[in-house]
C-alpha positions as CSV (number, residue, x, y, z in Angstrom):
1,M,126.7,86.9,83.5
2,V,124.8,88.3,86.6
3,N,122.4,85.3,86.4
4,F,125.3,82.9,86.2
5,L,127.0,84.5,89.3
6,I,123.8,84.4,91.3
7,S,123.2,80.7,90.4
8,L,126.8,80.0,91.4
9,F,126.2,81.9,94.7
10,S,123.2,79.7,95.3
11,L,125.2,76.5,94.9
12,L,127.9,78.0,97.2
13,F,125.3,78.8,99.8
14,I,124.0,75.3,99.8
15,I,127.5,73.9,100.2
16,T,128.5,76.5,102.8
17,T,125.5,76.2,105.1
18,C,125.6,72.4,105.4
19,S,126.2,72.4,109.2
20,N,126.6,69.4,111.4
21,G,123.8,70.8,113.6
22,A,126.1,71.7,116.5
23,S,126.2,75.3,117.9
24,L,129.4,77.2,118.3
25,E,128.8,77.0,122.1
26,D,128.6,73.2,122.0
27,V,131.9,72.8,120.0
28,L,133.7,75.4,122.2
29,N,132.5,73.5,125.3
30,K,133.7,70.2,123.9
31,L,137.1,71.8,123.1
32,E,137.4,73.1,126.7
33,N,136.4,69.7,128.2
34,D,138.8,67.8,125.9
35,L,141.6,70.1,126.9
36,K,140.8,69.7,130.6
37,T,140.7,66.0,130.4
38,K,143.9,66.0,128.3
39,K,142.6,64.3,125.2
40,S,144.9,63.4,122.4
41,E,146.2,66.0,119.9
42,T,144.2,64.3,117.2
43,I,140.9,65.0,119.1
44,I,141.9,68.6,119.8
45,Q,142.8,69.2,116.2
46,K,139.4,67.7,115.2
47,D,137.7,70.1,117.6
48,L,139.5,73.0,116.1
49,K,138.6,71.9,112.6
50,T,134.9,71.5,113.6
51,L,134.9,75.1,115.1
52,Q,136.1,76.5,111.8
53,E,133.5,74.5,109.9
54,V,130.7,75.7,112.2
55,K,132.0,79.3,111.9
56,K,131.6,79.2,108.1
57,T,127.8,78.6,108.5
58,L,127.3,81.4,111.0
59,P,127.5,85.2,111.0
60,V,130.6,84.9,113.1
61,N,133.9,86.5,112.0
62,Y,136.4,85.5,114.8
63,I,136.4,83.2,117.8
64,P,138.9,84.7,120.3
65,E,138.0,82.0,122.8
66,I,140.1,79.6,120.8
67,N,143.3,81.5,121.6
68,Y,142.3,81.7,125.2
69,L,141.7,78.0,125.5
70,M,144.7,76.9,123.5
71,K,146.9,79.5,125.2
72,K,148.5,80.5,121.9
73,E,147.4,82.2,118.7
74,I,145.3,79.8,116.6
75,E,142.8,82.4,115.4
76,K,144.4,85.6,114.2
77,I,142.3,88.4,115.7
78,P,142.6,91.9,114.3
79,E,143.1,94.9,116.6
80,S,140.0,96.5,117.8
81,G,139.1,100.2,118.2
82,I,140.0,99.8,121.9
83,T,143.6,99.3,120.9
84,N,143.6,102.6,119.1
85,K,142.0,104.3,122.0
86,K,144.7,103.0,124.3
87,K,147.2,104.6,122.0
88,E,145.2,107.9,122.4
89,L,145.4,107.4,126.2
90,L,149.2,107.0,126.0
91,I,149.8,110.1,123.8
92,S,147.3,112.4,125.5
93,S,148.7,111.4,128.9
94,I,152.3,112.1,127.9
95,I,151.3,115.5,126.4
96,Y,149.1,116.5,129.4
97,N,151.7,115.6,132.0
98,S,154.5,117.4,130.1
99,S,152.4,120.5,129.6
100,I,151.5,120.5,133.3
101,G,155.2,120.2,134.3
102,V,156.3,123.2,132.2
103,M,153.3,125.3,133.3
104,F,154.1,124.5,136.9
105,L,157.6,125.9,136.6
106,I,156.4,129.0,134.9
107,V,153.6,129.5,137.5
108,V,156.0,129.2,140.4
109,F,158.5,131.6,138.8
110,T,155.8,134.1,137.8
111,L,154.1,134.3,141.2
112,T,157.5,134.5,143.0
113,F,158.7,137.3,140.8
114,F,155.4,139.1,140.7
115,F,155.1,139.4,144.5
116,Q,158.7,140.6,144.6
117,Q,157.6,143.6,142.5
118,V,154.7,144.5,144.8
119,N,155.5,147.6,146.8
120,T,155.0,146.2,150.3
121,R,157.2,145.1,153.2
122,H,155.5,141.7,153.1
123,R,156.7,140.9,149.6
124,N,159.0,138.1,150.7
125,I,156.2,136.4,152.7
126,L,153.9,136.7,149.7
127,S,156.5,135.2,147.4
128,V,157.1,132.2,149.8
129,F,153.4,131.8,150.2
130,S,152.9,131.8,146.4
131,I,155.5,129.0,146.1
132,F,153.6,127.0,148.8
133,L,150.3,127.5,146.9
134,S,151.8,126.5,143.6
135,S,153.2,123.3,145.2
136,I,149.9,122.2,146.7
137,S,148.0,123.1,143.6
138,V,149.2,120.0,141.8
139,I,147.0,118.0,144.1
140,Y,143.8,119.6,142.9
141,K,144.0,120.4,139.2
142,P,141.2,123.1,139.0
143,F,143.1,125.1,141.6
144,F,146.3,124.7,139.6
145,F,144.6,126.1,136.5
146,F,143.2,128.9,138.6
147,L,146.8,129.8,139.3
148,V,147.7,129.4,135.6
149,G,145.0,132.0,134.9
150,T,146.5,134.4,137.4
151,A,150.0,133.8,136.0
152,I,148.8,134.6,132.5
153,V,147.6,138.1,133.6
154,F,150.6,138.6,136.0
155,N,153.0,138.1,133.1
156,L,151.4,140.9,131.2
157,R,151.8,143.2,134.2
158,L,155.4,142.1,134.5
159,R,155.9,143.0,130.8
160,K,156.6,139.4,129.9
161,P,154.1,138.9,127.0
162,V,156.2,135.9,125.7
163,F,155.3,133.9,128.9
164,T,151.7,135.0,128.7
165,I,151.5,133.5,125.2
166,F,153.5,130.5,126.3
167,L,151.1,129.8,129.2
168,M,148.0,130.4,127.0
169,L,149.3,128.0,124.4
170,F,150.1,125.2,126.9
171,S,146.8,125.8,128.7
172,V,145.0,125.0,125.4
173,I,147.3,122.0,124.8
174,S,146.7,120.6,128.3
175,L,143.0,121.1,128.2
176,L,142.7,119.4,124.8
177,S,144.9,116.5,125.9
178,Q,142.9,116.2,129.2
179,N,139.6,116.0,127.3
180,I,141.0,113.4,124.9
181,Y,142.4,111.4,127.8
182,N,139.1,111.5,129.7
183,N,137.0,110.4,126.7
184,A,139.5,107.7,125.7
185,S,139.6,106.4,129.2
186,A,135.8,106.3,129.4
187,Y,135.7,104.5,126.1
188,V,138.3,101.9,127.0
189,S,136.8,101.1,130.5
190,S,133.1,101.0,129.3
191,Y,131.3,97.7,129.0
192,S,129.2,99.3,126.2
193,T,132.4,99.9,124.2
194,L,133.5,96.3,124.7
195,Y,130.1,95.0,123.7
196,K,130.0,97.2,120.5
197,E,133.6,96.3,119.5
198,K,132.9,92.5,120.0
199,I,129.7,92.7,117.9
200,E,131.4,94.5,115.1
201,R,134.6,92.4,115.1
202,D,133.4,88.9,116.1
203,G,129.7,88.9,115.4
204,Y,128.7,87.8,118.9
205,V,129.4,88.6,122.5
206,P,129.8,86.8,125.9
207,Y,126.5,86.8,127.9
208,Y,128.0,88.6,130.8
209,L,128.5,91.7,128.6
210,I,124.8,91.7,127.7
211,D,124.0,91.7,131.4
212,K,126.4,94.6,132.0
213,V,125.2,96.7,129.1
214,F,121.4,96.4,129.2
215,S,119.4,97.3,132.3
216,D,116.1,96.9,130.5
217,S,115.0,93.2,130.9
218,K,113.3,93.1,127.5
219,K,116.3,94.4,125.7
220,E,118.5,92.0,127.6
221,T,116.2,89.1,126.7
222,V,116.1,90.0,123.0
223,E,119.8,90.5,122.7
224,K,120.6,87.2,124.4
225,I,118.3,85.4,121.9
226,I,119.9,87.3,119.0
227,N,123.3,86.3,120.3
228,Q,122.2,82.7,120.6
229,L,121.1,82.7,117.0
230,A,124.6,84.1,116.0
231,V,126.3,81.0,117.6
232,G,123.8,78.5,116.2
233,N,121.5,78.1,119.2
234,F,117.8,78.2,118.1
235,E,116.2,77.1,121.4
236,N,114.3,80.4,122.3
237,I,112.8,81.2,118.9
238,K,109.3,81.2,120.4
239,V,110.2,84.1,122.7
240,L,111.4,86.1,119.7
241,K,108.1,85.4,117.8
242,N,106.2,86.7,120.7
243,I,108.2,89.9,120.8
244,A,107.9,90.4,117.0
245,E,104.1,90.1,117.2
246,N,103.4,92.0,120.4
247,S,106.2,94.5,121.2
248,N,105.5,98.2,120.7
249,N,109.2,98.9,120.9
250,E,110.4,99.5,117.3
251,E,114.0,98.6,118.0
252,L,113.1,95.3,119.6
253,K,110.5,94.5,116.9
254,I,113.1,95.1,114.1
255,A,115.7,92.9,115.8
256,A,113.1,90.2,116.4
257,L,111.7,90.2,112.8
258,N,115.1,90.1,111.3
259,G,116.1,87.4,113.8
260,L,113.1,85.3,112.7
261,G,114.0,85.8,109.1
262,Y,117.5,84.5,109.9
263,F,116.1,81.5,111.8
264,Y,113.9,80.4,108.9
265,F,116.7,81.1,106.4
266,M,119.1,78.8,108.3
267,K,116.3,76.1,108.5
268,G,115.9,76.3,104.7
269,D,112.3,77.9,104.8
270,Y,113.1,80.7,102.5
271,E,109.5,81.8,101.9
272,K,109.1,82.6,105.6
273,A,112.6,84.1,105.8
274,E,111.7,86.5,103.0
275,K,108.5,87.5,104.7
276,Y,110.2,88.4,108.0
277,F,113.1,90.1,106.2
278,L,110.6,92.2,104.3
279,K,108.8,93.2,107.5
280,A,112.1,94.1,109.1
281,N,113.1,96.1,106.1
282,G,109.9,98.1,106.2
283,L,110.7,99.3,109.7
284,S,114.5,99.5,109.7
285,K,116.9,102.1,108.4
286,S,119.7,99.6,108.6
287,P,120.9,97.9,105.3
288,I,121.0,94.5,107.0
289,P,117.5,93.4,106.1
290,E,118.2,94.3,102.4
291,I,121.5,92.4,102.5
292,N,119.5,89.4,103.9
293,L,116.9,89.8,101.2
294,Y,119.6,89.6,98.6
295,F,120.9,86.4,100.2
296,T,117.4,85.0,100.2
297,Y,116.6,85.9,96.6
298,S,120.0,84.4,95.5
299,A,119.4,81.2,97.5
300,T,116.0,80.7,95.9
301,L,117.2,81.6,92.4
302,Q,115.0,84.7,92.2
303,V,117.6,86.2,89.8
304,D,115.9,89.4,88.9
305,K,115.0,90.3,92.5
306,A,118.5,89.5,93.6
307,A,120.1,91.6,90.8
308,K,117.9,94.6,91.6
309,M,118.7,94.3,95.3
310,M,122.4,94.1,94.5
311,E,122.2,97.3,92.4
312,K,120.4,99.1,95.2
313,L,123.0,98.0,97.8
314,K,125.8,99.1,95.5
315,R,124.5,102.6,95.4
316,N,125.6,103.0,99.0
317,E,129.4,102.8,99.1
318,Q,129.4,102.4,102.9
319,I,127.6,99.0,102.6
320,V,129.9,96.0,102.6
321,I,128.3,92.7,101.6
322,P,129.8,89.8,103.5
323,D,131.9,87.2,101.7
324,K,130.0,84.4,103.4
325,P,126.4,83.9,102.0
326,V,125.0,83.9,105.6
327,P,122.4,86.4,106.7
328,L,123.3,89.1,109.2
329,L,121.6,89.7,112.6
330,I,120.6,93.0,114.0
331,H,122.1,93.4,117.4
332,L,120.7,96.0,119.9
333,Q,122.8,99.1,120.3
334,P,123.9,100.3,123.8
335,R,123.5,103.9,124.9
336,P,126.2,106.0,123.4
337,L,128.9,107.3,125.6
338,E,128.6,111.0,126.6
339,T,131.5,113.3,125.6
340,K,133.3,114.5,128.6
341,V,134.5,118.1,128.8
342,A,136.7,119.4,131.7
343,W,134.4,122.3,132.6
344,N,135.7,122.6,136.1
345,T,139.2,123.2,134.8
346,I,138.0,125.7,132.2
347,I,135.9,127.6,134.8
348,A,138.9,127.7,137.2
349,L,141.2,129.1,134.5
350,S,138.6,131.7,133.6
351,V,138.1,132.8,137.2
352,G,141.9,133.0,137.7
353,L,142.1,135.3,134.7
354,L,139.3,137.5,135.9
355,L,140.5,137.9,139.5
356,A,144.1,138.5,138.4
357,Y,142.9,141.2,136.1
358,I,141.1,142.9,138.9
359,L,144.0,142.4,141.3
360,V,146.8,143.9,139.2
361,S,144.9,147.1,138.7
362,K,144.8,147.7,142.5
363,I,148.4,146.6,143.5
364,P,151.2,149.2,143.7
365,F,154.3,148.1,141.8
366,E,158.0,148.7,142.3
367,Y,159.8,147.2,139.2
368,G,163.4,146.0,139.6
369,F,163.3,144.7,143.2
370,F,164.2,141.0,143.7
371,N,165.5,139.4,146.9
372,R,168.8,137.5,146.2
373,S,167.6,134.6,148.2
374,F,165.0,133.8,145.6
375,R,167.6,133.8,142.8
376,K,168.8,130.5,144.2
377,I,165.6,128.8,142.9
378,P,166.8,126.5,140.1
379,G,165.7,127.9,136.7
380,I,164.2,131.2,137.8
381,G,167.0,133.1,136.1
382,F,165.9,131.9,132.7
383,Y,162.4,133.2,133.5
384,I,163.7,136.6,134.6
385,N,165.8,136.9,131.4
386,N,162.9,135.7,129.2
387,G,164.8,132.5,128.3
388,V,161.9,130.7,126.5
389,A,164.3,128.2,124.9
390,F,165.0,126.8,128.3
391,F,161.4,126.0,128.9
392,I,160.9,124.5,125.5
393,L,163.9,122.2,126.3
394,I,162.3,121.3,129.6
395,F,159.1,120.4,127.8
396,I,161.0,118.1,125.5
397,V,162.7,116.4,128.5
398,F,159.3,116.0,130.1
399,L,157.9,114.4,126.9
400,V,160.7,111.8,126.8
401,T,160.6,111.1,130.5
402,N,156.8,110.6,130.4
403,Y,157.0,108.5,127.3
404,I,159.3,106.1,129.2
405,V,157.4,106.1,132.5
406,V,153.8,106.4,131.3
407,G,154.4,104.1,128.3
408,K,155.5,101.3,130.7
409,L,152.4,101.8,132.9
410,L,149.8,101.9,130.1
411,C,151.3,99.3,127.7
């Protein structure tokens, strides 16, 4: 049964890889020119059909340029990881902004009430100044979190542990959401991310992305040639041979050897293809050369070798063998993004906690005093009476408001 399937695969390969010799770039350029010169619908449809035929013979999954040129969805493109990261941006931004809003109110109320309890004739001035500091702190977030740290300790001194817990909880929520937002933002805005997403989804990338991602000229050269192979352009194969034979960089050597195997496979020289795939497999930890060897053994009716390679590939559940009997290319990987942590915010919060702890032990207190003028501040009565439910309600209102406002901005 296995032998029959592999023989059938070989026949399928021969049929599938019968290309008209045109590269994907050539056909895309023809489609663009035909659209610009307003050729007939028959010619445009013929171009689209040719694109699909060429795609079947190449390690290309999707051609998003078709939709761009046609100005409508012809090729159904699945969502990329960037789309999911944009959702993370939206959610984390909403949670962060809402948390900051609630904490701002509690900080203002805490500092105002705290300095009213200080046994000094300047208590009103201190309370007014604390409101001023809280207001300007929203401009510089580390200073705001410094005040949050002081408010956490002040609430303990004011015998309001519920607000200490409340502020600590929302500090953690805001810090986590801030880190998620920063990392998601870096991911979405990175050329490296776009490059990686395009390779994984489409199987090739625009050349401008290669220029943006690789600063090393050798890596840039190799990736451009690999990308050319992916779209059916075999012009610079001699450069790849030179790199495979002379490069001391293992990553470049593996990509070049596998690329040469791909080239000879597509030209029907399976003996040379097998030789280069074996060399690449000897150096690489990637399963791609093994998948390509399976394709090569199947195409040349080396049934036993193909069956053994298939069994080996099946042992790794993470390996997905493509439906198309077309070898895969090894693209160079960009430098991974560094995880961002809001250390300045964490440090500011910690310093606020420490200084407030030192301060409260040295300040004389007079519980019960509160100037009536400050009672006019909207919402402060709920703070004085430990009305936590009010602040939870405010948080929900902020969530809904931010969802409406931020959602429109990011979507």
